[in-house]
N, C-alpha and C positions, 0 to 999 in steps of 0.2 A: 862308423861310430853303433855302436850296439846301446841302443838306450835304454837306462832303465824306467822303468813303471810300476809303480807302489797303485796294490788297490786291494782293498777287501778281500774280492770273491773275484778268484781266475779259473775258468770253465776250458777244459782244452777240447777241441774235438764238436763239431756242428752238429752232432745226430740228431735222431730222436730223445735221447737224452738228456745229451750235454746240451740244446736248444734251452729244454724245456727246465733246466735248470738256474741257466744265468736267466732266463726272463724271471723264473720264478722269486732269483736270489736278487735281482736289482726290483723287482714289484716292492720287494718285501723292506728295499732304500737303504741293502748295501751296494756299493761301489762296487761294477762289479765287471769285470775286462773276459770275451768271449773270442776264441781261437778257434778258427775255425781250416781246416785244408781245402773246402770247397766255397765258391762262387753259393751255394743254398743251402741254406739252412732247413735241418728236419732230417736227414741222413736217411732212414727207412722210407717213409712218408714220403718222400720228395727226391730224394739226387740222390736213390738207390731205387727208385722208378718202382718202388710197393704201391701203388695209387690204388689199392683195394683189399686194406690192413685186416686185420683180423684178429679177433676178440673182447670182449668189453660192451657186446653188441645192444643186451639188453638196457632201456629204459634208465633201470639203478643203475646199473655201472658206466652211465656215460657222465660224468662227472669230473669235475677239474678240468686242466688244460686240458687232457681228452674231450669232455664235454666242450670246451671253446670252441676245442679246435673244427670237431662236426657244426657246432651253432654256425661259423665264421663259412665252415664250407656249403651247407645248406643255403646262407643269405649272399654268397657270390657265385654258387655255381646253379647256373639257368638251369634246371631243368630236371632238380635235385641230385641223387646218391645213390639212383636206383637202374645199376645197370648192368653189372656182374650178375655170375651166380657160386664167385667163390667170397664175395662179402656182401653186406649188406649197405656199404660204403663205397663208394666208387669215384673217381675225381679225377680231374685234369692237373698232372703233378706240378703243372706254371703256375695253378692258382693254388696248390699249398705251400708251397716254396716263398711266393707273392705275402700270406696270412703270418707266417713267423720273420719274414724281414719287416713286415709293417709293425709286428709288437715290437721287434726290438726298436724300430725307429722310435717307437713311442716315451722310449725309456730314455732320458738324458741321462741317467748314472750308468748306462750300460754303455761300451764302447765292442764295438764288433770290428775283427779283423782277421781278414779273409785269405788265404794262401799261404799260412805259412802251418806246420808241424814242429811236435817240440822235438830239440836235439838234445837238453840234456836238463835232468831235476836239481832241483837244487837243493839238499838236504844235510842239514848240520843235527848229528846223534842218529835219534828217533823223529826227528821231526821234519816234514817238510814245506820249506821256504818258499817258495817258487819254480818255476819254469825260465830255462834258455831257448830262445827261436833264434831264425837266420837273423834277423835285424833288430831283435829289442829283447830284453829279459823283462818277467815281470815279478814281481816280489809281493806275496799275498801272505794273506793271514788265513784262509783255507782254498787251498787249490784242489779241481774236482778233475776227475779221470773221465772227459764224455766219447773217450776218443773207439772209434768201430772194432779193434782188436787189441784193447787194455795197455797201451801203447805209451803210459807212463807208467806202469808198476816193473819193466826191467830196467827201465829209466831209474828210476828210484831203490832200484834193489828191493823190493816192495815180495815178499811171497805169493803167487798164483799159481794156480791148476793149467792145465791144457791137459784135453784128453781124458781117458776113461776113468772110471773105479771102478774098482770091483766090488764085488758085492758082499764080500768080506769084510769093506771099509765104512760101509754106511748100511749095511741090511736092505738096499732097494731092493724090490719084487724083482724089480727089470733089469737090473745090473747083470750081465754075464759072472759067470761063477772065475772065470779062469778068459786068459786073455786068449783071440780067435784070430782069424784073418779077418774078420769085417772090423775089430779093434785095431788092428796093427795099420788096417789100407785106411781108415778114415779114423784118426784120434779126435777129430771134431767133423762137424753136422757141415755137410757140400753148401757150401754158398753159390749165389744163382746171382749170373751179372743178367739183370733184367731188359728186354729190348723195348720200345712200343710200336706196333705196327699199325697200318694204315688203312681204308678200305679206300681205294681211289675211286669206284664205284664200276659199275658193267661192263660201260666201254672206254673206261679210260685205261690205261698200262702205265700201270707204275716205273719208277727208276730200278733196275734189274739189282741183284744185290749181290754184290760182287763176294768172290768166296775167299778165305783167309788167305797167307801166303801157303805154297805146295807143300813147304814140310809139316803144315800144319792142316792140310783138308781129309775131313772125312768122312770114307765113305757115306752114301745113303740108308744105308744098313743099320746104319749108327742110330741112327734118328725112326725108324722103321717100324711100326705100330704104336706113336704116338697119340694117336686120337681112337686108337681102333675099339676104346671100349665106349665109347660118347661120340664119335661122328664129328667132322670136324668142324659143322659150326656148332656145334657146343663147347667145341675144346675152344674155337676163337673166345667163346662167349663168355668164357671161366672167368676172364679179368679184362671183359668190355668197360672202357671206359668215353664218356661221352663225345663227341663230336667225330662217331667211327676213326675211334683207336681200340686198339686191344694190348693190354702188357703182357709181354709173354714170358711168364714164369712159372716154367710148366717142370713139374715133378718127372711123369713119364716120360725116359726116353726121349726127356725133352733138354733145357738149359740147365740142369742142376751141375755142378762141376767140382771134383773132387781129390785129382790125381793130384796127388804129391802135395794135399793142402797143406802140409805142415811147413812147408817150402814159406808162408805167410807170417812166420814167427823165426825163421832163419837169420834172416838177411835180407839188407834192403834189396840188391841183387836178384836172390831168391822170390822175394813177395812180387818183383816186379816181373820176374818170369812168371810165376801163377796168375797174375792178373792179368797177362796178356797171353797164355793159353783158355782162362775163362772167359773173356770176350771172343778170340776167334771162334773160339766154341760158342755159345750163341751167335756167332754171326754164320757159324755152317750149320744152326741150327733155323734162323730163319730164312735164311735162304733155302733150306729142307722145303719149310710151310710154301712159298712161294712157288718153287718147283711144282711141288704138288696140288697149289691149288692156283695156280696162274697169277700173271699180270697183276690181276684187281687188285692183290694185296702186296701193299713193300714196304719197308723201312718208311717211319711217318721222319718229318723233318722240321729244326727249329723246338725241338722240347726241349731238350736238356742245356744249356750252354757250354762252352768250349770249358775243358779240365783244366783249373788252375793250381797248382802245388809246382815248389822247388822243382821237381823230379822234369817238371814237364818242358822243362827250358833248359836241359839237355839230353831230354829223352821223347821218343814218342807220344802224344798224347794218348790217353786212352780215353772213352766215352764221349759222350756228348752227341748232341743231333738225337739221332733216335736210341742210342743207345745210352740208360746210366752211365752218370756220372763214378760207378765204385760198383760192386759187388753186392749184392745183401748178404750178408752177412749173418750167416744164423748162431752162430755161436766165438767165442774171441777167448783170450786169455781168462781165465776166472779168480779175484781173489783171494786170497784164505784171509779169512774173517773172523769178528768177533762170534760169528756164527752162521753156521754152512743150511744152506734152504737144499735140504732133501726130498727125495720123490713121497716118499711119508708127507712129508708136509703139503703138498698140494693133490692127493689120492683122497677121496670125499672119506668120514667118518662113519663107523659100519652104521647100516641102516638110515645115511643120511646123502644128504646133496648138498651138503659145502667140507670145505675140507674143515684141521682142525684150527681152533684159533693159536697163535704163537704167544704163549703165556712165558713171562719167566719167571725164575725161582723164588720170587716177591710174588707172585702172584698180579703182575702188572703186564696187561697187554700191550706186545710191541710192535703190532701191526702199523705198516705204515704205508702200502702198497697194494692196490687190490688188483688181480687177474683173472680171468675163466677159462681160459683157454685149452684145449684138451689137450693132450702130451702126442706130440706130431715131431721126428724127426727125420732127417733127410739123408740118404745116404745111396748116392746110385747104383743100380743092380742090385739090390739089396730090400727086403720088407722086415725092416726091423718091428716088431713087434710088443707093446708096451701094454703094461696094467692099465687099463680103461681108466676113463676117469671122463667120459661123456655121457652127459643124461639129458636125458626131453624135456623142452618148457616153451613154451608157446607154440605147439606144435611145430617145431623141430629140434633136428640138436646142436644140445649148446654144451660147454664144457662145465664141469665144478667150478666154481668159487673158491678163489684161495687168497690170502695174502705172505705180504713178505715182509721179516721183521727189520729195523731200523739196524740192528748188529749187523745185516749182513752188506751192509754198504761202507765198513766200518773197518779197518786193515786191523789185526790182533792186536801187535804193537808199533804201530806208527804213527803219530799224531799230525794234523793239518793239511789230510787226504781225507775225502770222499771218492766215492766210485760212484756212477750213475747210467751205468750201461746196461751190456750182458756181459759186464766185466763183473758183476756182482758177484756176491761166496756163495756160491750155487756148484750142485753137484751136475755131471755132464748129463746124468737121466732126468734131473728135475729142468735141465734148460732146455727143455723140448714144450716146455708153457712160459717160462718165465722171459723169453726173447721174443715176443709178439709185441707188436708196436705200440694197444694204446698202455699194455702196463709196462715198457720201457718208458714212456711219456709220466706217466706217474711216477715211476722212480726217481726221474729228472726232477719232476717236483718238489720230491720230498727230500732229496737231497742242496737243492736247492733253497728249499727252507730252511733246512738243517742247517748249513752254510750260512747265512745271512744270518741266524740266531746262533750262531756259535760267537760270533762276530759282533751283536749287540750283546750277550750275556760275556763276553771274552774270554771261553771257556773253550774247550776241544771237543770234537763229536764224539767223544766216547763219555762224556761228562756233561753231555747236554740232555736232559729227560726228554724222555722220550712222551711222558704225555704234555710238556710243554708244544713239543714240536709235533704233535697229531692234533692240540686246539688249534694252533697257528694253518693249519691246514685245513680242521673244518668251518675256519671262520674267516677263510682267503673269499679273495675277489673273484677266485674259480676254485669253491669250494669240492674237498674232494673226499668222497666218500672211504672211510678207515673200513669199517664192517661192511660185509656182502650181506644183503639182507633183496631178495627177489622181488620182494613188493613192496621195496620202501623209494620211490624217484625223489630225486634233490626237489623237485616241487612241492610234496607233502609240507603239512603246518609242522610236523611231529620227527622232523626228519631228523635234526641235529638234536632234540631230544632223544630219539631212542639210537643215535650212532655213541653218543655218549656214556647210557646207561649201559649199553654193552662192555662198553671199554671200562666201567665202572663194577662191572658183574658177568665178569664173562662166564660163569657159571651157569647163567640164564642164558645165552645163545644159543637158539633153537638148531637143532641137529639138519633140518628143514631150507633153514635159512628163509621161515617167512616169521614177521614179526608180529605181535595182537597190534589192530590198529586202534589208533587214540582217533575221537570224535572231536570237530567234522574230520573227514576221511585227509580232505585236501582243499588248499583256498579256492573260494567258491570261484575266482575267477579262471580256475585251471579248466582247459578247453577237456582233459578228459572225465570230469564230473559235472560240465556244465549241461543244461539241457542240451537235446539233442540239434545239432546245426540244423540252420536254415536253410534247405534247398531250393535251388531253382532249374526253369524246366521249360523250355518253348512245348507251348501248345494252342497251335490253331494262330499262329503269330503272338501271341501272349506270353508274359513270362510271368509264373506260375511258383510262388512261395517269395523266399529274400534273398539276398547276397550271404554268397558260401564262408562259411568260418574258416579260416584258412589254416589244414593240413598242411600234411608233407602236400610237395607241387607235385600236381600229374593224378592228385586223392581226384576220387568220383565215386558215386553212387553206385551198389551193385546189387541188385537180388538174385539171387539163386538157392539152390537147395546143400544146405551140411549134410556132410558123410562124416562119420567117423568109424577108423577103420581100429585104433585103437587106444589107451589111455594116451594125449598128446600127439597124437598121428590124427589129420584130419585132410580133406580136402573140400571144395565150391564147386559146384558146377553154376556155370550163369546160366541167366534166363534174361536178366536185363543189365545194361544195355545189350542189344541183340547185337552177336560178331557171329551171323552166319550159323553155323550148327554149333550145337552146345560146347562149349569148352570148360574143362574139370581142369583146377590151380590146388596148388596146396595152401592150405590157409593155415597160418602165424601170426603170431603175434608181440612184440615187444613189451608192451604196456600190462602192469599188472591184472588191472578193472578186466582187458579185455583177455588177457590169459583165463583169467575165473569165471569170464561168462564162456567163455569156448568151453570149458569142461564138464558145463550142463546142459549144453547145448545137445537136440535127441539128433539120433541116426535119421538123415531122409527129412529132417526139418526145414521147412522153411524160411528162409532169413533174408535179412535186407542190413547191409555191409556198407562205410565208410572206410574205403580204403587206396592204393595201388597196387597195381598189377608187376611183375619185376616177369619181363618176355625171356630176359637169362634163363633163370632159377626156374619159370612156370611156376613163380607164387604170388597171392594177394596176402598181401600186409592190411591187416583190419584193424581201421588204427579206432574203429566204433563200432558197435551192435545197434539199431535202428529200428526202433518197434516202425513193423510194417506196417500195421493197422494207420500210424499218424502221416506216413509218406504215402498211401496207395493213391491217393488222387492224382499224384505226379506221377506211378507209372499207369496207371488205369483213370485216364481222363474219363 
């Protein structure tokens, strides 16, 4: 019998956005049910294997559930998150999955069921009432589509987009003027089936990675030149994870796969065929890597659990072990919502470093989620150029921060439904920035909060005042920034005041993304504004100084010469601690105080800093600049 379950909020799909939405709705008090296809929650961040996420890396943008997730990773993963060069945060995906499972377990009003996919959406007129699964039916006041490919949209007959928009539709500068070979071959961005490789050691011999079936064997020439621009060591370190593991998510003659990508939404059989080919493509790539680099490197074992889906009972299972449970989908069906995010909405304002604030006709700020990643599209064998939105900050390249409007989560004419994944109302071009893991987590948090508030107020999502939602997000257990401000991390005393002030007066929002400071700048117990940390060093068998203040794991004191090459372009040549010949590292910062100090440092200035090294990216993350005279006795006894 098909059991009937009644809840306040139903979230379908346990990806990055769906997981965040369910957790936030339950934390707000709604009786919530989360139904996922896989036994791991977190989607891109875990079950898809993208354990080196991009975006929202600056201190001021590490807020909400995204900031809480990073904090949990730092506390649980020994050795910190500083391993790869594609991301400032890389981790064992098993730890990420455990964090989400623990968060769900903490909430008695959140029920989670794995191994189910939606079969039918219950709809009466223009109102969504719930979803039928194989073993039960859920009736809900608000339903959220958190699936990887927006699967509820066709089931509910809700209008959606799939594929490119031409320049005539939204006036986007990077959109094609007319259809061409690229738009026809790849209607959406190519997914990637991630694999995890392991270094088994110089003297070890890893198990041989077998080829895929003969019907799909690819010649080595398919991957020739994969790492020619970087060298094989840097190629591996791109996605280095702790424990001698390597995330293989490589776009250059690598494992992006988009042949016949339209099959993902044609039928279940066509989707399964595409998924099988995508996995075989990755299998061919990692076999190529092992063939070229030797049996020191092999497929990691026991990283991902066995795939659990209804279809796996009758078809060959996909993923598990060293292969992710499903592909890293960069694009899905995209809702036709009350508002559509376009490329113009994510590009910097003229002469500025931030995108325009979404303001409605009444002058009210409609923003609910913050992202900053550069616009990045993946099409195998094509280099698709987009209007740049990268900027330099803290000594490195990052992206223009932008915000998404609440109205891009709401269908045009259907009630009882919100979206909370890559399926928001966004153009194909702008999706290149809105698809990244941190902002999708922010989208999920906002959607989950909105659903809970709608239940509390007995209203539909389109009738929920956006300011009510914004206030709830600002004051939640994991407060999330609404307004992007480079120089205002969450631990500042005036953070909440400034967020509300710019919501009230969006015309005063600074185009450079930096707000005037209020005094005191930060709470006195902040590690960034306190006195320089005490240092310890052994000298003649005696301890010099006090105990070390806790910064990032593996932080240390460094002395050397600062080099200024251009604005926001610095290197640092180490003199202490000595490491053989002098080593030069890229100097970067994530916190605004350090960024401001680096901007006024003089070329070839001797400098003492507290920070940590990233061997893969050859950068030094500066956490504090130290008065050299104060610590001279440590270096010069």
